[in-house]
N, C-alpha and C positions, 0 to 999 in steps of 0.2 A: 106577956103571954095567959092566954086564957084557958081554962082545962072544961072539958064537958063532959058528961058520960057520952056511951056510944050507946048500939041498941042489945049487946052483950050486957053491959053494965060497967064494962073498963072505963076508965077515965082518959079521955086523949084531948094533946093541946089541939088549942083550938088558934087556927093564924088570922090576923086583922089584918084590915087593910091597908094600916098604917106598916105592919111587918113587910106586907109583901113590897111598897114602894119604897122600906127600905133594901128590899132582897134584888129587885128589879136590878139596881145599880151594878152590884157584884155581878150576875151573870150578864150583862152585856159586857161588862170589863173581862171576863173571861171569855165569854166570845170573840171579842175585839182583841184578843191578846194571840187566842188561838189564829184569828185570820194571819194576821201580821207576823207568829210567827212561821203559817206555813207558805206565807209570799214572797219572805225576806231574800232566801237562795233567788229566787225567779229576779230578784229585781237587781240582786249583785250582780247577777248572769249578762241579762240586760248594757247594765250598765258599763262591766268589760267591755262588751262589742262596740257598745259606742267611741268608746277611748281605744278604740284598736288601731292601730297606724296604717292606712291603703296603701299598696303598689303603688309607685310611679307612674308604673306605666301604665295603668290603669287609670291617670289622669290626661294622659295625653291618646285622643284619639286618633285610630288609625287613619290613609287614606280610605277613599272608597270611592266605588263608580269608574274601574281602570278600563283600560279600553287603547286599542291600537289604531290610529287613522295612517295609511298607506294609502301613497299616491305616486306613482312614477316612480315604484320602486322605492323612494321613500317614506319612511318607518317611525311614524311619531307617537311615542306613550303618554298617553295623559289622565289626570286623575282630579279628582274633586280637592283642596286646597285645605288644609288645616287650620281652622284661623282660631288664634289665641292672641287676646286684644295689650300690646303692648312686647308681644314676642316674635320672634324673627325665628322662621321656622323654613328649617330643610330637611331635602330631602335624599333618600340613597334609594338605591336602584340597581338592582342584580336580574342575573338573567342563567337559567339554565338551557344549555342546547338537547338535543336525543339524546345522547350519548350519555349526558351526564344527567339525565332524569331518569335515563332506562338500569345503569351501574352503578353511578356515585349521586345519587339522590341529596346526600348533604352537602353536599359543592355546591355551593354558587357564586358566581363570578359577577367582580361587580361593573359596572355598566362602563361603557367607554365616556359619557355625558358626565363627570367626574363623580367622588365620592358623596361629594354635597350638592344640591343643585338648591335654588331656593324657588323658583316658579313651579307650576304643577303639569310641567310639561319634560319628556328627557328623548329625544331625538336617537336611535339606538339601529340608526341605518346600519353604521357601522359593527356593529354586536349580531345581525342578525347576516351572516355570511353563506350560509346554506339552505338549500330547500326544505326542511327538515321543520316539526313543529317547535317550539320555541316558548317557554315557560320564564315569566315576567313576574318581580315582586316588586312593591315599593312602602318602604317606614318613612316618617317624621322622627326628629329628631330639633329638641330645643334647650338649647345647652347639654346635660348630663343625664337628660331624661329621652329616650325614645319610646315608641308605642312599638304595638303590635305590626308583623309585616301582614303587610296585601297584597293580594298575589292575583293573577291578571285570573278571570273563570275560564276562559277557555286557553289552549296554548294557541300561538301565534305561527303561522306558516308564510313565508312570503310568496307564495305565490297565488294570495289572494289580492293581493296588490291593486288598484284600476289604474289602468292606464289609457291615457285622455290622448286625442291626436295631437301629432307634435306644432309646436309652432312655424309657420313656414313663410318664409319672404321668396318670392320670386320677383328677376329682374332683370335686365339687358346691361352689358359692356359691348360696344358696336354691334354684331352681329354674333354678339356668343347668349346662350341661356342661360341663368345665373342660377345659384339658387340660397338659401342660407337658412337654417336649421337650427335650433336649441339646441345649447348641449348641456344635455342631460344623465352624463354620465358617461362612462367606461362599459356598460352592460349593455349598452344600449346600440342598436344601429337602424336604418333608415331603409324601408323601398320605398322608393321615387318614381313613380309615373307619369311620363311627360309627353305630348304629341302636337301634331300643327293641326289644330280648330278648323279645320273643314269638313265637309260629310263624308263616311268613308275612311276617313284616315286613320293610320295604325298608331297602338299604342305601344312605345316604350315604359321598360322597365329597367331600372339601377339599381343595385343596394349600395348603400351609401354611408362611412363609420363620418361622421361629421363632430368635429371640435368648436361649430360657431363660426368659423372660415366659408369663406366662396367656394360653391363647386359650379365649375362648368359643363353642364352636360352636353348639348351640341349647338353646331353652326347653324342657325335659323337665314335664312331666304327672305331677303326684301319684299317688302309690302306683304307680309303675313303673321297672323297670331298662332303666339304658341301657350301653354297652359300647364301646367305641373300641381301635382299635389302628394304627398307624403305621410304613410303610416309610423310606429314604432314598430321595432323588435327586439323581442329578448328572451335569445336563446338559451338562457340559465334559468325558465319557466316555462318555458316554450309556448310563449300567449302572442299574441300581437294589439296593437291596440288597431280603433276603425282610421279612417281614410280623413284626413283636415280638408278644409273647402279647397278648391280646386282656382287657384289664381293665374290669370293670363296678360302676357306683354303682347303688345305688336314691332312688328319692327317697319318702319318706314322705308320706301325706295328712293333714297336720297345717294345724290352723286359722291363721287369720291372726294375729300374736302379738297379744295385747294392747294394746302399747303402740300399735301402729297401728290399731288401731280404731276410738277418737275422731277422729282424721285423716281417714279412711276415710270416715266419716260425716259431717264437715262439709264436705267437699270435694261427697259427695252432695248434699246438702243446699242448696250454692251452685250448684250444676250446674244442680238445679230453678227457682234463681230468676235465676242468669243468661241460660241458655238461653232461656227465653220472652221476658224485655225485649228481649234482643239482634233476636230473630225480630219481634215487634214494630216497634220503632225503626227495623229496615229496613226494612219495608213502608209507612211512615208515610212513609220517603227517598224510597220508588222511587215512589209515589203521588204525591205535589207534583210528583218531578221529570219522571215521564214524562207524568201524566195532570193536572196545573193545574185546577183550580177555578176561574171567573171569574163573579164576580157584578157585574151592570150597578147603577151607580145610581142614585137615585128620579129623578133629573132628565133622563135617557135615555130611560124608560120612556114610552113611549106608551098614556095611557090614555084620549083620546076619539076617536072615529071620525078619520080624514086629510079625512072631505065637509063635516065640521062647522068643523076648521082649515082649511079652502079658502075655506070661505064668512062669515070674516070681513070684514064691510063697512069702508069703509074709513074713514070718520070712527070706527071701533072702535081702527083702527090706530095711535093714541096711546096708548090704555090696554092692546096687546098689548106693544109694545114694551117698557115697563118690566116686564112680565111674566115676559118673554122673558133681556133684561139678569138679574132677579135668577137665573134658574134657572144662566144662565153664570155666576153668581157663587158659587153654590153647589158646581156641578160643580167649578170652578181648587178652591173651599178644599177640597174632598173629595179632590184630586188633589193 
């Protein structure tokens, strides 16, 4: 250290360049130590946050893009699948009706498609039993891990289903007009319109509850064409579909088959014999029942004049009595 004299006359220590070089590291070390001490608590906090275990549900993504596709009262819930390489993902589906949504929002009912389904879809037709809004939700499951619930954005009402024209088949059975309709379920009825294809023909309508069985509509005339079309009716939602395309069949003017000709002739001849005999027998029965003919026996018939019978003498009485007894015996024998 070197001393010097200031302006006042006092001696002051003078720091050389070498001493500055030596002291600089000490100041830098002190500054460095201070920075480390200040940052050390934040360093430990960040380290603890990185080592904190995450929730298992956060690792499994919830299903997305929920939607309901409803056609002809068949309701299918679909969603985007959750993909995890090397893992089998299952899904759980639950629903709420209008009553549960309003009064018991904490209660969700498992869907009829099963507690765990593999594909990203679920048929909820059997769950949607009323024309009210339904809420639906889905979650994914892998082993013991489950995702959060994903809820359908808007409640589903079955009156928004799409009704399509029914499949119709028109045919003939001899001279009968026959139709066959597809079986769409117990809630469906079909309005069938049919007519004879000619100018100014009248159109007939008939409501049919078909189970996929043939239905006879009308007996057709030979040499004529008949057409039919149908539409679906669903009374539960008060809606109907459009009419299907009209289909027509033609009946040729064919003669009676040869195998049926003898049978028809025998039936005609039998009718000619049986009908007159039956009428005659019935006439006789009515005649004897309503207007019977009574014939008196000869002993009750008066052949002589009453005056001659009264003038019978007393002496002839003995001769008259046997004759009367004889007549009475004849009457009893006739009876």
